N, C-alpha and C positions, 0 to 999 in steps of 0.2 A: 330254183325247183321247189315247188310246193309240197309239203309232207302230207300224206294223207292220213286222215283220222284213224286212230285204232279203232277195234270193235268195242272195247270198253267204253271209250270216250264217245262214240256213236251212240252206245247204248243209255249212257248217263244223260245226253243229251236231249234224246227222245222221250226218256222218263219225266225230265224237267217240263216238256213241252206237254205231255199228257198227264201231268199231276193235277191241274186244276179240272179237267174233264173228268178224271176218276173221282175226285173228291166230290163232285156235283152229283155223279152218277150213285156213289155211296150214300150220299145223303138221301137220295130218292129211294133206294132200295131199303135204307133203314126204316122208312116208316111202315110199308106194309109189312116186312117180315124182319123183325129186330133180332130172332134167335139166329136165323141163317147168317146173318152178318157177322153176329158175334163169333158163330164159329169159324167163318172164313177169315177173320183177321190175323189170326197168328200164322197163316199160311205166308205171308209176306212181310218177315219182321223187317223194321228199318235199321240198316246196318249203322247210321249214325246216332242211333237212338242212346247208347251209352254217353255218348259225349254231349247231348243237348238237352237230355231229359232232365228236368230240374230235380225229380225224385230221386236221384242217384247219388249216395253218399259215401261211395267207396273210397275216393281220393281224399275225402276230409279224414276218415279213419286211419287211413295211411300216415297222414301228417301229424296225426296226434300222437301215433304210435312212435314215429320218429323223433318228435318233441321229447316224449318220456325217457326214451332211449337216450337221447343226449343228456337229460337232467340227471339221469342215474349215473351215466360217465363222470358226468362233472362232480356229482357228490362224492363218487369213489376216489377221485383226484384230489378233492379237497382233503377226505379223510387220511388219504394216505400221505399228503405233505404234512398234516398235523401230527402224524405219528412219527414221520421223519424228524420234525423238529423236536418234538418230545425225547424221542431216542437220543437225538443228538446231544440235547441239554443233560441228558443222564450220563452219557458217556464222557462229556466233558468234566461234569462233576465228578465223577468216580476217577476220572485220569488226572485230576488236578493234584499237585504238588502236596505231599504231608505237611509241608510249611506252611504252606497257603492256609490250610485247613487249621493249624495251630495257631497261625497269627489272627484267624477269624476269633477262636476261641479266647485268645487273650484279650482281644478288643473287648469281648461280652463280660471278661471277669470283672468282679467288683474291685475297687482300688484297696491296695494294700494297707494295713492300718501302720502308723509312724511308730517306729521301735521306740522303747524307753531309752534314753541316754544318760549316761553316769555324769555326774558334777566333776568339776576338778576335785584334786586331792582334800579330803576332809579330815578331820580328827574325830574321837569319840565324842567330843562336845561341839561338834561342827555346828556354825551358824547357818540361818538361812541364806543362801546365796542363788544367784539365778543359775539354771541349769543350762549347761553348755555341751553342744553337740560332741561326741566321741565315738570313734570308729571302734566297733566290736572288736576286741583284742583277740577273739578266737577264731576269726574267720579267716579262712586260707591261710593257717599259721604255720609257718615251717618250725623243723626242729630248733633252729638257733633262736628263733623268736619265741618259742615257748620257754626255752631255758632263760631268756633274758627276763621275760615277764615273772617268771617263777621266782626267780632270784629277787627281782625287784619287790615283789609282794613281801617277801620274807624281811628284806630290809625297812620296808614301810611298817611292816607290823613290829620289827625291832624297835622302831621309835614310839610307837606306841604303847607297846609292854616291853619296856628296857629291863623290867624285874620279872620276867616270866619264869616260873620255877615251879616244880613238882608240889601241888596243894595239897599234899599229905604231909603230915608232922613226921618227923622222925629223926634219930639221934645217931644212928648206925644202920648198916646194911641189914641186919636182921629184922629192925622195927620197921624199915622200909619194904621188904618183900613181904612181911605179914599184913602190912598195911595196904599194898597193891591187892593182894589176893582178898581182902576184905572189901575192897572197893568196887567188886564187881555187883552190878546192880543195885547200887547205891549211889549216893552221893559222897564225895571227898568230907564235906562239911560233916556229915553222919559219922564218918569214919574216924574223923579228928576228934569227936565227942566221946568215940568208944575206946579208942586204944590208950589213952593215959591209964585209965582202970586195969586194963589187960596187962600192959607192960610194968605198971607198978607190982602187980602180984606175981607175974612170970616174965622176969626180965631177959632171961636168956633161953637159947634153945633147949636145954637140957632141963628147965623148969617147966616150960611148955609142954615139951614130950612126956614129962610125968604127971602132968596136971589131971584132975579130975574131969571128964568130959561134960557132966553135968553142970560142972561150976563155970567150964568156959562157955557152954552154950547160954547159960544165965547173963554173962557179960556181954555175948556178942548179940543177944536177941534184938537189940535196935537196928542193927544192919541189916536185918532180913537174912531168909536163907540161913539162918544160925547154925543149923543141924550139919548142913553141907560145909558150911565155913568152918564150923570147929574140926570137922575130919580134916580138912585140907592143912589148916594151920598145925594142929597137932602132927599130923602126917609129915609134913616137909620138915618140922623140927626134929622128928626122930630120925629121918634121912640125913639131916644135919648133922646130927649127933654120930650116927652110925658110920656114914660114909666120909664125911668132910670135916670130922673133929670137933663138930659144932661151929664152924666158920661157914659164911656164905662163900661159895665160889664165885670167882670173877671171869667165868667162861660161860658162853651161851650154851655150849653142849652140856654143861653140867647143871645149870640152871633150869632147862626145860625138862631135867629129870624129877625135879622136885614135885610133890602133889599139888596141883592147882596152879601151877606156874607154866605160863604159855610164853609164845616169843614177845607178845605186848609187854608183860609183866618182867620178863627177862630183860628187854632193852630198857625199861624205866630203871631198874636195878643197876645194870651196866652203865647207863648214861650218867644217873644221878648219885651212885654209891660209889663208882670206880672210876668216872671219867670216861669210859669207852662209849664211842659214839653209835648211837641207835636210834631208829624212827620208831616210835610209840604210835601205833595205828589204832587209836580207840574209835568210837562212835564218831566224835566230833572230827577227827582227821579224816576219817574216810568221807563223810558228809562235804567237807570244804574242799578236797583236793578234786573230787568229781565236780563240784559247782564250778570251781575254777578251770576245768578241764586239762589238768595237769594228766590224768590219766582217765580211763573209763572202766577198769578194772574194778570188780567187787570183792574179790577174794584178799584178805588183810596181807597174806604173803606177796601175791602179784601187785598189790599197792605199794607195798613196802619197797619192793624191786623198782618198780616203775618211777616213785618220786625221789628215791635214793640215786637214781640216775642223773636227776637234774641238778643236784647239789653236790658240793665237794663234801666227804664224808665227816669233815671237822664241823659242819654244819648241822648235821642231822639231829643231835639233841637238842640244840635250842630252836629249829625249826620246829619241833614237834611241839615245844612248850608255846611258841608263838602261835602256832595253828589252832591247838586246843584252848588256849585264852581267847582267841577271836572267835571261835566257834560257841564258847559257853557265855560270853558277854555281849556280842554284838551279831554274829552271823547264826542265828538261832534256826533250829529246824524247820519250825512251821511257819515263822514269821520274822525273817530276818530285817534287821535294821539299816536298809539300804541307804536311807538318808542320812544316816549318821555313821557310816563306813568310811574309814581312811583309805581303802584300797577300791573304793567305787569305780574310778576309772579304768583299772585294770581287771575288772570282774567281769566275766560273760553273762553271768547271771544277775547282773543288776536288773531290778525291777521285779524282783519275784516276792519281795516284802515291801515294807512301808517306804517309799522315797521321799515324802515330805518331812524337813529336817527337825522341824518341832515335834511331830508324832513320832519319828523315829527315835529321838531321843528318849521318849518314855518308854520304850521297848528295850533299853539298855537293862542287863540283869544287875542285880543289887551286889555286892561286894562280898568277898569272902568273910564270912563270920557276922555278915550284918543282917538286918531284917529285910523282907520284900519291899518296904517304903524307900530303902536307901539304895540309890542307883550310883553306877559306876563313875568315878570322876575323872576328869580329863588327866592325862599323863603330867601334865604341868603342874598340878597339885601335889605330886609327890617329890617336887625338886626343893631343894631350899634356895636363898637368894644367890648362891653361887652356880646354881644350876646341877648341883650334885644330889644323889639318892636322899630323900628326908625319910621314906618309910618304902617299904616294898608295897609295889601295887596290888591292891587288895587288901591290905592289912587295915585295920580298924583304925 
C-alpha cells in the first residue's frame, strides 16, 4: 500500500519545480522597477538561509567561546595542581622529624679543630719528645676517677719538688705568723729581705707590741702597704701578750682572732709551726685546682673543703706546698709552661700555655733568691751521688 505524500512534502516539491520560473520572472521584473522588487524580497525569506548563507559567522563565534572556556578551565586545573604540590612539600618539610633537621645542620657545620693533647710524663727540664695522644682526663670523670687523678698529681709533684716548704724564713711560730701577714700583696722574697731587720730589733711579741709605730713603718716600707701591715703586726703582738701570754696559740679558733690573720695564714702557721695538717688556699692554689678541675668553687673556704675531701688529712700540708711551688715555677697565671710540665698527661687545661718543650723551658721562673736570668734547675740537680738531698730546691 503506497503512502500518500503529506501537504508539506507536496508544497516543497511544487516550490522546487517553480523555483526556476520564479527566478526568471524576478529577473525580468527587476529591470523596469528595482525599488518594488527590493521591497517585496523580504516578504518570503528563505528558511534554509541561516545554514547556507556564507556570510553567517554565528557558529564560529560559539566554537571560539568554547575553546576559550576550555583553556581557562585547563589553566585553573594546572594552577591548582602546582599549588597542591607546593603545599604538600611545605607540609612534608614542616612535619619532618627534628632529628633529620639536626642531622642536616650537622652535615653543614665546619669540621671541628683537633684538640691539643698532652705528651707523656715530663719533668721541669723535659727534653723535646714527640707528642702522643692522651684522652682528656676530665671528660665524663667519675668521683672515683677524680680522686685517683688528684692524688696521682700530688705524687708526681712530690717527685719534682721533694723539698717543697714554706718559702718564708722563720725560726719560731711568732716569726712565721708575722712573716705570713707581711707576705700579703708582695713576694716571699721581699718579705725575707725585710724581716731580718724587724726581728733583730723586736725579737718577741712584747718588744713589737711596745715599739714605736713610725720606726716599724720605716722597716716595713719595702713590703708595701706598710702602714696597714704595721698596725696588723703590732696589733697581733698585743693580743698575744694580753690573751695568750706572749705565745702563738696552736688552734685555728684562736689564731683567726689575731689582727690580720685569716684561715690561710692560720693554716700556714698550724701546718708548718705546729705540725697540724691544713690546706693553704692562696692565689696559686686557687688557680691550679680550678685548672685541674678538682673543683669549680671560687670562695677560698669552699675550695678548702672541696679539695680537702679528695685527700687524706695527713697530706694537706705537703699538698699545699706542692701546688704552690708548681704554680710559682711552672703553671703560671698568664702563660703556663705546658711543654715543661711534669703532669701534662693529667691536666685538662693542657694547651693553655706554650706546648713546645724548648720554648716552655724558657718560661720557668727563676729560683728563690736568684736573679731573673737564673732558671729553675731540674730536681736531679739537688741530689747527691747517692740520691740524697744535696740542697733544698730553690736554694742558691
